[in-house]
C-alpha positions as CSV (number, residue, x, y, z in Angstrom):
1,M,18.1,-2.9,9.4
2,K,15.9,-5.9,8.5
3,T,14.7,-6.6,4.9
4,V,11.2,-8.1,4.7
5,K,10.6,-10.2,1.6
6,D,6.8,-10.0,1.8
7,L,4.5,-8.0,4.0
8,T,0.7,-8.1,3.8
9,V,-1.5,-5.9,6.0
10,E,-5.1,-5.2,6.3
11,V,-5.9,-1.5,6.8
12,K,-9.3,-0.3,8.1
13,Y,-10.2,3.3,8.5
14,R,-13.4,5.2,9.3
15,V,-14.7,8.1,7.3
16,G,-17.7,10.4,8.2
17,L,-19.5,12.2,5.4
18,G,-22.1,14.8,5.9
19,D,-24.7,16.5,3.7
20,V,-24.0,14.3,0.6
21,E,-26.2,13.6,-2.3
22,M,-26.8,10.2,-3.9
23,S,-29.3,8.6,-6.2
24,Q,-32.2,6.6,-4.8
25,K,-30.6,3.5,-6.2
26,V,-27.4,4.1,-4.3
27,Y,-29.3,4.8,-1.1
28,D,-31.4,1.7,-1.5
29,Q,-28.3,-0.5,-2.0
30,L,-26.6,1.1,1.1
31,I,-29.7,0.4,3.2
32,K,-29.9,-3.2,1.9
33,A,-26.3,-3.9,2.5
34,T,-26.6,-2.5,6.1
35,D,-29.8,-4.5,6.8
36,N,-28.1,-7.7,5.4
37,G,-24.8,-7.2,7.2
38,D,-23.1,-7.2,3.8
39,V,-19.7,-5.6,3.0
40,I,-19.7,-3.5,-0.1
41,D,-16.6,-4.4,-2.2
42,P,-15.6,-1.7,-4.6
43,N,-13.4,-4.1,-6.4
44,G,-16.0,-6.8,-7.0
45,M,-19.0,-4.5,-7.6
46,L,-21.3,-7.5,-8.2
47,K,-23.9,-7.3,-5.5
48,Y,-24.2,-3.5,-5.0
49,P,-22.6,-2.0,-8.1
50,E,-24.0,1.6,-7.8
51,A,-23.3,1.8,-4.1
52,A,-19.7,0.5,-4.6
53,E,-19.1,3.0,-7.4
54,W,-20.5,5.9,-5.4
55,L,-18.4,5.0,-2.3
56,S,-15.3,4.6,-4.5
57,D,-15.9,8.1,-6.0
58,N,-16.7,9.8,-2.7
59,I,-14.3,8.3,-0.1
60,R,-10.6,8.9,0.0
61,E,-8.1,7.7,2.6
62,R,-7.1,11.2,3.4
63,D,-10.7,11.8,4.8
64,C,-10.2,9.2,7.5
65,M,-10.8,10.0,11.1
66,D,-9.0,7.1,12.6
67,W,-7.4,3.9,11.3
68,E,-6.0,0.6,12.4
69,C,-3.6,-1.8,10.7
70,G,-3.3,-5.6,11.2
71,V,-0.4,-7.7,9.9
72,E,-1.7,-10.7,8.0
73,D,1.7,-12.1,6.8
74,I,5.3,-11.2,7.2
75,S,8.3,-13.1,6.0
């Protein structure tokens, strides 16, 4: 066995939602983020706060269809 002192990974997963309701403000922010190529950060919540909150409330990792993981640091 090998003991790793520190491991940092980036995990990306895809979730598909259907027939969901959201406010006009959330919708507008999602469209704006898409049009601008922006990433919505649920931790920062500065640029698209309503969209970030809605996504955080409505997406769970258990809903993922596929995922990938990249190692950023290992020591």
